[in-house]
C-alpha positions as CSV (number, residue, x, y, z in Angstrom):
1,P,90.1,-86.6,88.1
2,K,92.8,-87.8,85.6
3,G,92.2,-87.1,81.6
4,F,89.5,-84.9,82.4
5,Y,89.3,-81.3,81.9
6,G,87.9,-78.1,82.9
7,G,87.3,-74.9,81.8
8,E,86.9,-71.7,83.5
9,L,85.2,-71.3,86.6
10,V,81.8,-69.1,87.5
11,F,80.9,-67.7,90.4
12,C,76.9,-68.5,91.5
13,P,76.1,-66.8,94.6
14,R,73.3,-68.3,96.5
15,D,69.8,-67.2,95.7
16,G,68.0,-67.5,98.9
17,Q,65.5,-70.0,96.9
18,E,66.2,-73.2,98.5
19,G,67.3,-71.7,101.9
20,P,69.1,-68.4,102.7
21,R,70.1,-65.7,100.5
22,A,74.4,-65.3,100.3
23,V,75.8,-63.4,103.3
24,D,79.2,-62.6,101.8
25,D,81.3,-63.0,98.0
26,A,82.2,-65.8,98.6
27,D,78.9,-67.7,99.2
28,G,77.7,-69.8,96.6
29,Y,78.5,-71.5,93.6
30,L,81.8,-72.5,91.6
31,T,80.4,-73.8,88.0
32,T,82.8,-75.6,85.3
33,L,82.6,-77.2,82.6
34,V,84.7,-81.2,81.9
35,V,84.9,-83.3,79.1
36,E,86.5,-86.9,79.1
37,E,89.5,-86.5,77.0
38,A,88.9,-90.4,76.3
39,T,85.1,-90.4,75.6
40,G,84.5,-86.7,74.5
41,Q,81.7,-87.0,76.9
42,S,81.1,-83.5,78.6
43,Q,80.0,-82.4,82.3
44,L,79.0,-79.7,84.4
45,Y,80.8,-80.0,87.6
46,I,80.0,-77.7,90.8
47,F,81.4,-76.8,93.6
48,D,80.8,-75.2,97.1
49,A,82.4,-72.0,96.6
50,Q,83.6,-72.1,100.5
51,Q,84.7,-76.0,100.3
52,I,86.2,-76.3,96.7
53,D,88.5,-78.5,98.2
54,L,85.7,-81.6,99.1
55,G,85.3,-81.9,95.5
56,P,82.4,-81.4,93.2
57,I,78.5,-81.5,95.4
58,A,77.0,-82.5,92.2
59,R,77.9,-83.6,88.9
60,G,75.3,-83.4,85.6
61,R,75.9,-85.3,82.0
62,I,75.8,-82.5,79.1
63,A,74.0,-84.1,76.0
64,E,76.8,-82.8,73.3
65,R,80.1,-82.3,73.8
66,V,81.6,-78.8,75.2
67,P,85.0,-78.0,73.6
68,T,87.6,-77.9,75.8
69,G,88.5,-74.0,76.8
70,F,84.7,-73.2,75.8
71,H,83.3,-69.9,77.9
72,A,80.2,-70.3,79.7
73,W,77.8,-67.3,81.1
74,W,75.0,-67.9,82.9
75,V,71.9,-66.7,82.8
76,G,69.5,-66.4,86.1
77,R,66.1,-66.7,86.0
78,P,64.8,-63.2,86.0
79,D,67.4,-61.7,83.0
80,L,65.9,-64.7,81.1
81,E,62.4,-63.7,82.0
82,A,62.8,-60.3,80.7
83,Q,64.9,-61.5,77.4
84,K,61.3,-63.3,76.8
85,A,59.2,-60.4,77.2
86,R,61.4,-58.4,75.7
87,L,61.0,-60.7,72.2
88,S,57.4,-61.0,72.8
């Protein structure tokens, strides 16, 4: 929307935990961090990668302001658990 600024899009393939697994390279979600200029409030927007023109399918508030242009890297549960195990 006007006055909101998004960052880079990150593709997340469907993982099959809530339904079927991804069937091709575009089967998944696009995520981006968005900041409202007037308030500084940050949100995570999630889009269906095959229907991005329909707008976000989910939005979630971020407790802290995320600076415009912040780069994101999302880590899946298996990778996170592997990192935890290495640090233990």
